[in-house]
N, C-alpha and C positions, 0 to 999 in steps of 0.2 A: 601332893598336886602335880609336883614336878614332873615325876615321875610319870603321871599319866598324860601330862603336855607332852614331854619325849615319845612315850609310847603313841600318839596321835600323830605325830610327826613322821615317824618310823612306819607305819601304817601307811600314811598319804605319800612317802616317797618311796614305798615301795609298791603302791597302783600307779602312781607316775610312771616308773620305770616298766612295769609291766605293759601299759599302753604304750610307751615309746615302744617297746620292745614288739609288741602285735603291730603296731604301726609299720614297723621296720620291715617285720617278715612278711605282711600282706602285700606290701610294697614289691618285697622281692619277688612272689609267688605270682602275685596278679598283674602287678605294674601299675596299681590305683593301690596307694597306700591309703589307711583309710584309719580310722578309730570306731569302732562298731557304728559303721555305716555311712559318718561323718565322713567329710576327707577337706583338709586343708587345700587354699590354692595360695601361689604367692602371685600380687597385682603389679606387673612392672610398667605400666603406662598410665597415662593420663586419660585415659578413653573414659572412664566412669566418673568424673572429678564432677561436683564437689563430693560425690557420695562415697566413693573410694579412691583412693591416692595412692600415687604410687610408691611400692615398697610397702603398702598395707597384705595381710593376710584376711583370706575371707573364708567361713567355714560351710560348705552346702553339704545337702542329704540329698540321696537321690529323688528323682523325681520322672512320673511318667509324662508321655506327650501330652497325654488328654488332661491332666491337673496342673498343666501351665497355663497359667493366667496374664493376660497383660498387665503390664508393670511390673512384675516378678525380672528379678536378673536370676539369668541364667546362663548354665555351660555349655557349650558345646564345641566339636573340634569342626577348625575349620576345612573344608575341603580342598583348599590352593595349597596349604603348608602343613595340615595336620596340626597345629598349632590350639593348645585350647583356649576360648572366647570367652569373657566374664561380658554378657552386654546385658541391658533390659530387653524384655518383649515391648515391642510396641503394637506390633499387629496380628490378628488372626484370621489367616486368610485357607482357601482351601487347597491352595498349594503346599501352606506352611506357613513356620513361625518368620514372620520378620523382627528383625532383633537391631537395636540402635545402642553407640556407647551414649552415654549421657552427655560426654562434654563432646560428641561428635557431632559434624554437622551434616553428615549423611548415613542413611541405613548401611548395615552391612550391605555385603554384595551378595549376599549367600540366603535364600530361602531354607530353614533348615525344617527338617520332614521328620516325621514317626522315626522312632531308633536311634537317631541323632543326639540327642538331648541328653547329658549328663546330669548337672547336679543345680539344684536350686538355692541361690544365699541366701541363709538364714543370718549370718552374724559376722560384721567387721571388725578385725581385732588390727588397731593400727594405733600407730601415736600422734594422728591428726586430730583427735577429736575436740576439746579447746570450746568454745563457747557456741558452735552449731552442734553440740551432740547429741540434742535431742530432736533437732531436724532430720540430720544423717539417719539417725534411727530409724526416724518415720518414714523415710525413703527406703529401706529396706524393707520390703513387703513380708509380714513374718517373722521379723527379726526379734529376737529376746531381749 
């Protein structure tokens, strides 16, 4: 039984190492590191609190503009500084998508159009779960 457990641990470790190498290689070659299409983002600000806290990591999957719905948390590149923004879609207009951080007073200062969407956030990996864990999971549409 111990040999079987040791073998299982070895297989899991090898799988993790292969995933990390794949992640690093795709990052070096494409500039967008991902594992099987999933991408990890670090959240440095309070703009999405209380759903996502500063220091949390989130996992996103590529999403087409047509599939984005109001309420989704999505990434896009800021036109003013090139930084990746992770905010919630609050309105869909003919001109583009309107975004806003849950903790921000005002909407983002740019409309996001076709071809500018990055990833839909599906999972939060953070140390701030605790008593509001279920509420936070509910507030990320499509969360696992």
